[in-house]
C-alpha positions in Angstrom: 2.7 24.1 70.4 1.1 23.9 73.8 1.5 26.5 76.5 3.6 24.1 78.5 5.9 23.6 75.6 6.3 27.3 75.2 7.1 27.6 78.9 9.6 24.8 78.7 11.4 26.7 75.9 11.6 29.8 78.1 12.8 27.8 81.1 15.7 26.5 79.0 17.3 29.9 79.3 17.5 29.6 83.1 19.8 27.7 85.3 19.0 24.0 85.8 17.8 24.6 89.3 15.2 27.1 87.9 13.8 24.7 85.3 11.8 22.4 87.5 8.0 22.4 87.7 7.1 23.1 90.4 9.9 25.3 91.5 12.6 23.6 93.6 12.8 24.5 97.3 14.5 27.8 97.8 14.1 28.9 94.2 12.0 31.7 92.9 9.0 30.4 90.8 9.6 31.4 87.2 6.1 30.4 85.9 4.5 33.8 86.5 7.2 35.4 84.5 6.8 32.8 81.7 3.0 33.4 81.6 3.5 37.2 81.5 5.9 36.8 78.6 3.5 34.5 76.7 0.4 36.6 77.3 2.3 39.7 76.5 3.6 38.2 73.2 0.0 37.5 72.1 -1.1 41.0 72.9 1.9 42.5 71.1 1.3 40.3 68.0 -2.3 41.5 67.9 -1.1 45.1 67.3 0.9 44.1 64.2 -1.9 43.2 61.7 -5.0 41.3 61.0 -3.3 37.9 60.7 -2.5 38.1 64.4 -5.7 39.5 65.6 -8.4 37.2 67.0 -11.5 37.9 65.0 -14.9 36.4 65.1 -18.4 36.8 63.7 -21.1 37.6 66.3 -24.8 38.0 66.3 -27.3 39.7 68.6 -31.1 39.8 68.9 -32.8 43.2 68.5 -36.0 43.2 70.5 -39.2 45.0 69.6 -40.1 48.1 71.8 -41.2 46.8 75.1 -43.6 48.5 77.6 -42.8 48.1 81.3 -44.6 49.2 84.4 -42.4 51.0 86.9 -43.8 50.7 90.5 -42.5 54.1 91.7 -40.8 57.1 90.0 -39.6 60.1 92.0 -38.9 63.4 90.3 -35.3 64.5 90.7 -33.9 61.0 91.1 -32.1 59.1 88.3 -32.8 55.7 89.8 -35.9 53.4 90.2 -36.6 49.8 91.1 -37.5 47.3 88.4 -37.6 43.6 89.1 -39.7 41.1 87.2 -40.1 43.1 83.9 -36.4 43.6 83.6 -34.4 41.8 80.8 -30.7 42.0 80.3 -31.0 43.4 76.8 -32.4 46.6 78.2 -29.0 47.8 79.5 -27.8 50.8 77.6 -31.1 51.2 75.7 -33.3 54.3 75.4 -36.4 54.6 77.6 -39.3 56.9 77.0 -41.0 58.1 80.2 -44.3 60.0 79.8 -43.7 63.7 79.7 -40.0 63.4 80.1 -37.1 63.9 77.7 -35.6 60.8 76.2 -33.5 59.0 78.7 -31.1 56.1 78.7 -30.6 53.1 81.0 -27.0 53.3 82.1 -26.7 50.4 84.6 -28.5 48.1 86.8 -27.4 46.8 90.3 -29.7 44.3 91.9 -33.1 45.7 91.1 -32.0 49.3 91.0 -31.9 50.8 87.5 -29.8 54.0 87.0 -30.7 56.4 84.2 -28.5 58.9 82.3 -30.2 61.9 83.8 -32.8 62.6 86.6 -36.5 62.1 86.1 -38.3 65.4 85.5 -42.0 65.0 85.1 -42.8 61.3 85.3 -43.2 61.0 89.1 -45.9 58.6 90.3 -46.8 55.0 90.9 -47.2 52.3 88.3 -45.8 54.5 85.5 -45.9 52.9 82.0 -42.6 53.4 80.0 -41.4 52.1 76.7 -37.8 50.7 76.2 -36.4 50.7 72.7 -33.6 48.2 71.8 -31.3 50.7 70.2 -28.1 49.4 72.0 -26.5 46.0 72.0 -24.0 45.1 74.7 -21.2 43.1 73.0 -19.3 40.3 74.7 -16.9 41.2 77.4 -14.1 39.9 75.1 -14.9 42.3 72.3 -12.1 44.9 71.7 -13.4 46.4 68.5 -16.5 46.2 66.3 -15.6 45.6 62.6 -17.6 45.9 59.4 -19.8 44.6 58.1 -22.5 45.3 60.7 -25.8 44.2 59.2 -29.4 43.2 59.8 -29.7 39.4 59.0 -31.3 38.9 55.6 -31.2 42.7 55.2 -29.0 45.6 54.7 -25.6 46.6 56.0 -25.4 49.4 58.5 -23.1 52.4 57.9 -20.7 53.5 60.7 -20.8 57.1 61.9 -17.9 59.0 63.3 -19.2 59.8 66.8 -22.3 59.7 69.0 -23.5 63.1 67.8 -23.8 61.9 64.2 -25.7 58.8 65.4 -28.1 60.9 67.3 -28.8 62.7 64.1 -28.6 59.5 62.1 -30.6 60.4 59.0 -28.3 61.2 56.1 -28.7 62.0 52.4 -25.6 61.3 50.3 -24.5 62.7 47.0 -21.2 62.5 45.1 -18.8 65.4 44.8 -16.2 66.2 42.2 -13.3 65.0 44.3 -13.2 61.4 42.9 -16.6 60.5 44.2 -16.0 61.7 47.7 -19.3 61.6 49.7 -20.6 64.3 52.0 -23.7 64.2 54.1 -26.6 66.2 55.5 -28.4 65.3 58.6 -31.6 65.9 60.5 -32.0 65.0 64.2 -34.8 62.4 64.1 -33.0 59.4 65.6 -35.4 58.7 68.5 -38.7 58.4 66.7 -39.3 54.6 67.0 -40.8 54.6 63.5 -38.0 53.1 61.5 -38.4 49.5 60.5 -34.7 48.9 60.9 -31.6 50.9 61.9 -29.3 52.2 59.2 -26.3 53.5 61.2 -24.2 52.3 64.1 -21.7 53.7 66.5 -19.5 51.4 68.6 -18.1 52.7 71.9 -17.5 51.6 75.5 -19.3 52.4 78.7 -17.6 52.3 82.1 -19.6 51.6 85.2 -17.9 51.8 88.6 -19.4 48.5 89.8 -18.3 46.6 86.7 -15.1 44.6 86.3 -14.2 46.4 83.0 -15.8 48.8 80.5 -18.4 47.2 78.3 -18.4 47.4 74.5 -21.7 48.6 73.1 -23.1 49.0 69.6 -25.6 51.9 69.4 -28.1 51.9 66.6 -29.9 54.6 64.8 -32.7 55.3 64.0 -34.2 53.2 66.7 -35.7 49.9 65.4 -39.4 49.4 66.0 -39.4 45.6 65.4 -37.6 42.5 66.4 -34.6 41.5 64.1 -31.2 39.9 64.2 -27.9 41.9 64.0 -24.7 40.4 62.6 -21.3 41.9 63.1 -17.6 41.1 63.1 -15.4 41.7 66.1 -11.9 41.8 67.1 -11.7 39.9 70.4 -9.2 39.7 73.3 -6.4 37.2 72.9 -6.5 34.3 75.3 -5.0 34.8 78.7 -3.2 31.8 80.1 -2.9 30.8 83.7 -1.0 28.1 85.7 -3.9 25.7 84.9 -2.7 25.9 81.2 0.9 24.9 82.2 0.3 21.9 84.5 -2.4 19.9 86.0 -1.1 20.0 89.5 0.1 17.3 91.8 0.9 14.5 91.3 2.8 14.6 88.0 2.2 18.2 87.0 1.3 17.0 83.5 0.9 19.1 80.5 -2.9 19.8 80.2 -2.5 20.2 76.4 -3.7 23.8 76.0 -2.7 24.8 72.5 -1.5 28.3 71.5 -4.1 29.2 68.7 -1.6 30.0 66.0 -0.2 27.9 63.1 2.6 25.7 64.4 5.2 27.1 62.0 4.3 30.7 63.0 4.5 29.8 66.7 8.1 28.7 66.3 9.2 31.4 64.0 7.2 34.5 65.1 5.5 34.0 68.4 8.2 32.3 70.4 11.0 34.8 69.6 8.7 37.6 70.8 7.9 35.7 74.0 11.6 35.1 74.6 12.4 38.8 74.2 9.7 39.7 76.7 11.0 37.0 79.1 14.4 38.7 79.2 12.8 41.6 81.1 12.2 39.3 84.1 14.5 39.7 87.1 14.9 35.9 87.0 16.5 36.0 83.6 20.3 36.3 84.0 21.5 34.6 80.9 23.5 37.6 79.5 25.1 35.4 76.8 21.7 34.8 75.1 20.4 38.3 75.1 22.0 39.4 71.8 20.7 36.4 69.9 17.2 36.6 71.4 17.1 40.3 70.4 18.2 39.5 66.8 15.5 36.7 66.5 12.9 39.1 67.9 13.7 41.9 65.5 13.5 39.5 62.6 10.2 38.0 63.8 8.7 41.4 64.4 9.7 42.6 60.9 8.1 39.5 59.3 4.9 39.7 61.4 4.2 43.2 60.3 4.2 42.3 56.6 2.0 39.2 56.9 -1.7 39.9 55.9 -4.4 37.3 55.1 -5.5 39.2 52.0 -2.7 39.8 49.4 -4.7 42.1 47.1 -5.9 45.6 47.8 -9.5 46.6 47.3 -10.6 49.2 44.7 -11.4 52.5 46.3 -12.2 54.7 43.3 -15.6 54.6 41.7 -15.7 53.5 38.0 -15.3 56.4 35.7 -13.1 58.5 38.0 
């Protein structure tokens, strides 16, 4: 089913005067309400289980520690100017300034780099600093980082529960009597730059006032000291449709053929009933006779959607022998 076909289905619940594309003279345009219902239905479905979530495998390059020369550093400031040596991967990463505590690159606007905290001792000109690639900025469409997160041709990284655990990020594990439940002991040695590859990760977001939206970041520990490739799975944002997905404009206002990325049978039986239910909330919807049947179909579709999972069998969680 295309977006246009989904819109036509919704328009069928309006009066004949409201069903034309573009809207007839003197009539309110129903297309914004149709698109809101369709986009909302995709978002609602994504909360019901993995079958409806848009997931993808992603990869990122981890760079070796890089030395940069900063033209001027001023004590007490948390900003400096860095132009030619700058690379986009440095955003969010740890930076080691001589004589200063570990710092972090929070953002960059133009050539101005903003640090997590002010510079203490590293004031001067042409200061040499080392940037460690211990943070990967995921795509702007990434909602959630999923396992496995792994080094290509290497080992899988273990998730930690919070940033404090990552900053410790050296763990020794041993089994307990409670059915193999694992506990941990940690030592705070994350920022040494001596580990050949990270072993732990923590996924979070970072909001910058100048940004359009908060960025998803994967923080690594201990810090890698060499170049490598990181693989991970991600739950990504559902597509957001606009008028360009409904029609190609004048003349003809033809269907551009944008498909809703779900199986055709599931679009008809699951997705479209949810879109119709959301459409009934529009002020343009005045078809009271259809409300009861739309709600019944919605409730049935919702119940079915919650039970549908790609994997039918459950994994084994107990260790052998317990």
